[in-house]
N, C-alpha and C positions, 0 to 999 in steps of 0.2 A: 504493500500500500504506500501511496505517496506520503512522504514525511516520516515513514517508519524508520527508527534508528538502525543503522547498518554497521557492520564491522568487516575488516579485512580477514581473509582466511585462505589457506592453501587447501585445495582438494586434489585427491588422486583421480584425475579425470580419465586417464588412459593408462592403466597398469602396464608396465613394460620397462625395458632397460632405462636406467636413469638418464642416459645420454639422449634418449628420444623424447624427453620432456614429459614424464607422466603427471607432473604436478601442474596445477593451474591456480593462479592467484585471482580470487574473486571477491566481490562484495556480497555479503549475506546479511539477512536480518539478524539482529542480536537476539539470541534465544532466551525464552522466558522459562524459568525453573518450574518444574512440576512438583508434586507432593514429595517432601523429603529431600529435595534437591536444593543446591545453592548454585548461584552463578558466580564464577570467579573471573575477575579482570586479570588477564595473564600479564605477568611482567617478564618472565623468562620461561622458555621451553627447551629442554635438552633435545639433542638429535641422536637417536638410538638406531642401531643396526636393524632392529625390528621395523622401524619406520621405512627403512630401505626395502625390506622384504615385502612390506605392504605395498609400497609404491611400484616395485618391479613385478609384482604378481607372484612372488615365491609363495606367499600365503594366499589362499583363495579369498575372493572378494566376499566380505560379510555385509558391507554397507556401501552401495554405489556412491561414488564421489565423497568418500569419507575424508574428514580432516584428520591427518595423522598427528602424532605427538602424544607422548604419555609420560613425560618427565616435566610436569607443569608446576610452576610456582606462581602464585598470585595472591590477590586479596579478595575476600568475599565481598561482593557488592549488592547482591539481592538474595533474599531468603525465599524459598518456595513455601507453599502451604505446609504447615506442620514441622518445618525445619527449625531446630533450636540448638543444635550442638555447637554451632559457631555464631559469632556476632558479625554484623557488617564491619568490615575493616580488618578482620582477623586474617593473618597470613597462613596460607595452607599449601599443601602439595597434593597434586593429583597424579596418580601412578597408573600402571598397566591394568591391575585388577580393578574393574569398575563395578562388578556386582556378581553375586552368587545366589543360589536358591535358598540356602540356609536350612534345608530340610533333607537333602539327599544323604546317602550313607557316608559320603566323604565329608560333607559339611558337618554332620553330626560327630564325626571322629576328629574334628579339628584340622582336616586336610582340605580346606576349601579351594586350594589351588587346583585340585583335581575335579571340582564340581563340573558335571557334564553340561550344566546350564549357565556357566560363568560367561560374563561379557567383559570386553576389554576396551580400554580407552584407546582411541586412534585406530580401531579395527572394527568393532561392533558399534561403538559410539564415537561421535566426533571428539577430536582431541585438541591439543594445545598449539598447533601451528595456526593460531588465530588470536584475535584480541580478547576473546572471552570464551569460556567453556563451562558446560554444566557438569555437575558431579553429584551423585548420591552422597549426602553428607557422612554416611556411615563408612564410606570408602576413601575419604579424604584424610590427610595427615596434618596434624598441627606441627608446624616446623619449629625446630629449636631456635632460640635466640642466639645471636652471635654468628650465624651462618648466613652469608649473603646469598642473594638469589642465584648468581652464577654458580656458586659452590653447591647450593642445595639441589639444583635441577638434576645433575647427573646421578646424585645419590638415589633418586626416586625410582630408577629402574636398573641402570648399570650397577649401582651400589647394592641394591637389594638383591638382585639376581646373583651377583657375585657372592654375596653373603650366603644365600641359600646353597649355591654350588659348593662353596667351601664347607658348609655343614654336611653336604651330601658325601663329601670325600672321607669323612671320619678321620681326618688328619690327626695323628697322635701329637701330644704335646712335644714341642721341639722338633717335629718331624720335617721331612724334606718334601716340599710341594713344587711340582712342575706346573708351569703356566704356558699354554700354547696359544699364541696370539696375544698382543699387548695393546689393546685399544681402551675405550672408555671404561668398560667393566673390569678388565684385567688390571689396570693400573690402580684402581681402588681396592680390589681384592688383595693385590700384592701388599699394599700398605697395611691392610687389616691383618693379614697372616704374619707379616714381619713384626708388627706391634705385639702380637701374641706369642712371639718367640720362635716362629717357624724359620727354616731355611728355604729360600725361594730361588728356583731355577727357571729362567725364562727362555723360551724358544719362539722367536718371531722373525719374519722376513724383513721388517722395516728397520733400517739403520737408525732412524730418529727414535723409534720406539725402544730399540736396544739401549740407546743412550739414556732415555728416560728411566728404563728399568734399572740401569746401573746407578743413576743418581738417587733413585728411591731406596737403594740398598740391597738389590738382588745379589745373592751369593755367586751366581754365575749367569751369564747371558750369552746366547748363541743364536744361530740361524734356525729357522723353522724346521729344517731337515737335519739339524745337528743333534745327536744323542747327548743327554746330560752326562756329566762326568761321573756321577754316582747313581745307584739305584734310588728311585723315588718311592716315598711312602704313599703318595697320592698325587694326582694331577687333575687339572681342569683344562678342558678344551674350549677356548672362547672363539677361535677362528672357525667359521662355518665351512670347514674343509674336511670332508669325510676321509680323504686319503691320509690324514694325520692320526686317525684312530689307531691303526696297527702299530706305528712307531711309538705312540704314546703309551699303549698297553705294554709294549715290549720294554719300555723304559722303567716300568714299575717293578719294585721289589716284590717278593712273595707277600701275598695278602693285600697288595695295593689296590686302590680304587681310582678309576678314571671317571670324572663327571663331565658330561657334555652340557655346556651352559646355554647354547643357542636354541632358538625356537625353530630354526631351519638349518639343515646340514646337507651338503652334497653327498652323493652316494658313498657308502662305506665299502671298501674292498672286502673280498672274502677273508675271513679271519682264520688263522691257523690255531687250532685249539691248544696244542702243546706249546707253541711259541708265545701266543698272545694271552691265553686265559688260564692255563694250568697254574698250579700253586695258588689257587684261590684269588687270582686277580679278578676284579669286577669292573663291568662297564655299566654306568648309571646315567640316566637322563635327568634333566632338571626342568620342571614344568611350572612356570609362573612363580607365584609366591603367595603366602598367606599374609593377611594384615598384621598378624603377630610378627612375622619375619620383618616386615617393614618397620614396625615400632621398635623392635629389638635392635635392628641395624642402625636406625637413626640415632638412638641413644648411644650405641657403642661407637659409631663413627665420630660423634661429637666428643665423646670422652677420650678417644684415642687420637684425635686430631687428624683423621683421614681427610686429605685435601685433593680436590679434582684439579687436574691440569686442563684448562679450557681454552678454546678459541671461540670468540664471539662474532656473530653475524646479525645484521638487522633482519626483521621479519621478511622484508622484500627479497632477501637473498637466501631463503630457505632451500630453494632448489639447488643453489650452488653449494650450500653446506652438505646436502645429501650426496651430491656428486663427489665432493672432496672426501667424504666418508667412504664411498664406494671405491674410489681409486687410491685409497691409502695415503691421502695427502694431509691427514690430520694426525697430530700427536695428542693423546689423551681424548678429550670429549669436545664436541661442538655444542654451543648453546645459541639459541635465538633470543635476542633482546627485543622484547615486544613493546614494553612500556616502562617508564621509570616510576 
C-alpha cells in the first residue's frame, strides 16, 4: 500500500552459484510481529557458510525468495501480541534455530535440535540480511554486556555450532584436537579449546588462515592435506569437503572421534574399515543446536574472552561478502553492518 513503511532486504531470488548472482536487493514492507513475536531492528548480521549453501541451492528451497542470515544482532523495536520476555530497546541475538514443536520425542528429551518440525532463520523464515527481522521471543538470546555487535554476531551460529561440535568430540581434558578448515566457526572453537587446556592442531589450505591459527596459539599448523605430527584424541571437520573425512579419521588415535560440523558436505569417499574406523574410532555429525547450547556458549565465550576476527561490509555489499566467503578471500568471519 502507498505510504506503507519499507525496508531494504536481500532475497535469494535464483538459487545457484554465487558468481551468477543468486541474491537480489529489494524493498519490502516492514513486517509486523505476530503473537509471541518481536520485531528486531538489525544492527549487524554475520555471514555464515550456511547462508552460502542456501543461496547456491546446496540446501533445498524451504521458502521462495527467503532473506538469508541467522547471526543477527539488534534491538527490539515492536512487541507482538502476548510478547513480554523483552522490552522495547533490549539488545538481542537471533540465531539459526527459530522454532520447534516442543512436544515430539526429541523435544521432550531435551534434544530439540533434532525436532522433525524445527524451523530455521534464513531458511524457513526470513533472516537478518535486512533492516528488520521477526523472531519468536522464546528463541531469541539476551546478549551479554561488554560484547559489541560485530563480536556478538559470529558467536550466534559459528560460535554455537563450534561449541556443540567440540562437545560432540568428547575431547578429554588436555587432549589433542585437530581442526580441518579454519574459517568463522573454527577460529572461535580453537580459542575455546585452547582456553580449556587442549592442544590444537590445524589443517587448512589458506595461508592467511594458517597465520591466524598460529597467532591464536595453535600447537601446530599445516596444509589441509598434511597429517598432524601426533595422533589426535579428537577432530572437527569444518570444511565442507567430504574427501577430508578419511584422512581425518586416519589421523585419530585409538578411540578418537571425528565430528563433522557443517550442514552440507560433498561426497565422502569409500571408507576402509580397518584403516579408518577400527580401534573404536567414531564419525559423528552435528545437527543445529539447542537453546541451552547457545546460552551455555555465550556465557562461556564471554568468561573466556573468545574474540571473533571480523571483516565488515555494509548491507549493500552482502552479495560481495558471500562471494568472498565462497572463494576463501576472508580470514575469520564477515559481518554486515546494517544500522548503528
